C-alpha positions as CSV (number, residue, x, y, z in Angstrom):
1,X,85.0,59.0,114.0
2,X,88.1,60.4,115.7
3,X,89.0,63.9,116.6
4,X,86.8,66.9,115.9
5,X,83.7,67.4,113.8
6,X,83.3,70.3,111.4
7,X,80.9,71.9,113.8
8,X,83.4,71.7,116.7
9,X,86.2,73.1,114.6
10,X,83.9,75.9,113.3
11,X,82.9,76.8,116.8
12,X,86.5,77.3,117.8
13,X,87.0,79.7,114.9
14,X,89.7,77.6,113.3
15,X,89.9,78.0,109.5
16,X,89.6,74.4,108.1
17,X,89.3,72.5,104.8
18,X,87.8,69.1,104.2
19,X,89.0,66.2,102.0
20,X,86.5,63.6,101.0
21,X,86.7,60.2,99.2
22,X,83.9,57.8,98.3
23,X,84.0,54.0,98.6
24,X,82.4,53.9,95.1
25,X,85.6,55.4,93.7
26,X,87.9,53.0,95.5
27,X,88.7,49.5,94.2
28,X,88.1,47.8,97.6
29,X,84.9,49.7,98.0
30,X,83.7,48.4,94.6
31,X,84.7,44.9,95.6
32,X,82.6,44.9,98.7
33,X,79.8,46.7,96.9
34,X,79.5,49.7,99.2
35,X,78.4,52.5,97.0
36,X,77.4,54.9,99.9
37,X,80.5,54.7,102.2
38,X,82.9,57.6,102.5
39,X,85.9,59.0,104.4
40,X,86.1,62.7,105.4
41,X,89.2,64.3,106.7
42,X,89.2,67.7,108.4
43,X,92.4,69.7,108.2
44,X,93.4,73.1,109.7
45,X,93.8,75.3,106.6
46,X,97.0,77.0,107.4
47,X,99.2,74.0,107.9
48,X,96.9,71.0,106.9
49,X,97.2,69.5,110.3
50,X,94.7,66.6,110.6
51,X,91.9,67.6,113.1
52,X,89.2,65.0,112.5
53,X,88.4,61.8,110.7
54,X,84.9,60.5,109.8
55,X,84.1,57.2,108.1
56,X,80.7,55.8,107.2
57,X,80.3,52.5,105.5
58,X,81.3,48.9,105.7
59,X,84.5,48.3,107.6
60,X,84.6,52.0,108.7
61,X,86.0,50.9,112.0
62,X,89.0,49.5,110.1
63,X,89.7,53.0,108.7
64,X,89.5,55.2,111.7
65,X,92.6,54.0,113.4
66,X,94.8,55.2,110.5
67,X,93.6,58.8,111.1
68,X,93.8,58.4,114.9
69,X,97.4,57.4,114.6
70,X,98.1,60.4,112.3
71,X,96.4,62.7,114.8
72,X,98.4,61.2,117.7
73,X,101.5,61.8,115.7
74,X,100.6,65.4,115.1
75,X,100.7,64.8,111.3
76,X,99.7,66.9,108.5
77,X,98.3,66.0,105.0
78,X,101.7,65.0,103.7
79,X,101.6,61.8,105.7
80,X,98.8,60.6,103.4
81,X,99.8,62.2,100.2
82,X,103.4,61.0,100.4
83,X,102.8,57.3,101.4
84,X,102.0,54.3,99.3
85,X,98.8,52.5,100.2
86,X,98.1,49.0,99.3
87,X,95.5,48.5,96.6
88,X,92.8,47.3,96.9
89,X,92.3,48.5,100.4
90,X,89.9,51.1,101.9
91,X,93.0,52.7,103.6
92,X,93.8,54.1,100.2
93,X,90.8,56.4,100.7
94,X,93.1,58.6,102.9
95,X,95.4,59.3,100.0
96,X,92.4,59.9,97.7
97,X,90.8,62.3,100.0
98,X,94.0,64.2,100.6
99,X,94.8,64.4,96.9
100,X,91.3,65.7,96.1
101,X,91.7,68.4,98.8
102,X,95.2,69.4,97.5
103,X,94.0,69.5,93.9
104,X,91.0,71.6,94.8
105,X,93.3,74.0,96.7
106,X,95.5,74.3,93.6
107,X,92.5,75.0,91.4
108,X,91.3,77.7,93.8
109,X,94.7,79.3,94.0
110,X,95.1,79.2,90.2
111,X,91.7,80.9,89.8
112,X,92.6,83.6,92.3
113,X,95.9,84.3,90.4
114,X,94.3,84.4,87.0
């Protein structure tokens, strides 16, 4: 892991959202046969600034540095949603987790407007 945990962010009173992606839904995750691994990204809700990254699974240590670099660069979710990731790589989980979060936010907003 790098950055804050959900518990730490919650304790500071910062409103946050979480994006998740599973190895089982990723081509590289399927190739290595890891059905339980996942990536979790914690973003501040107001500006989607990345606050924490958590990875569990085979080669998780190969994933964390991507999030660490994004946090050191003070990046928000657009750094993952706007880039191209090689396939099949576990790094593409960042884009998957971000897109899932953004899609969920859009569904929530659409429901609130309707």
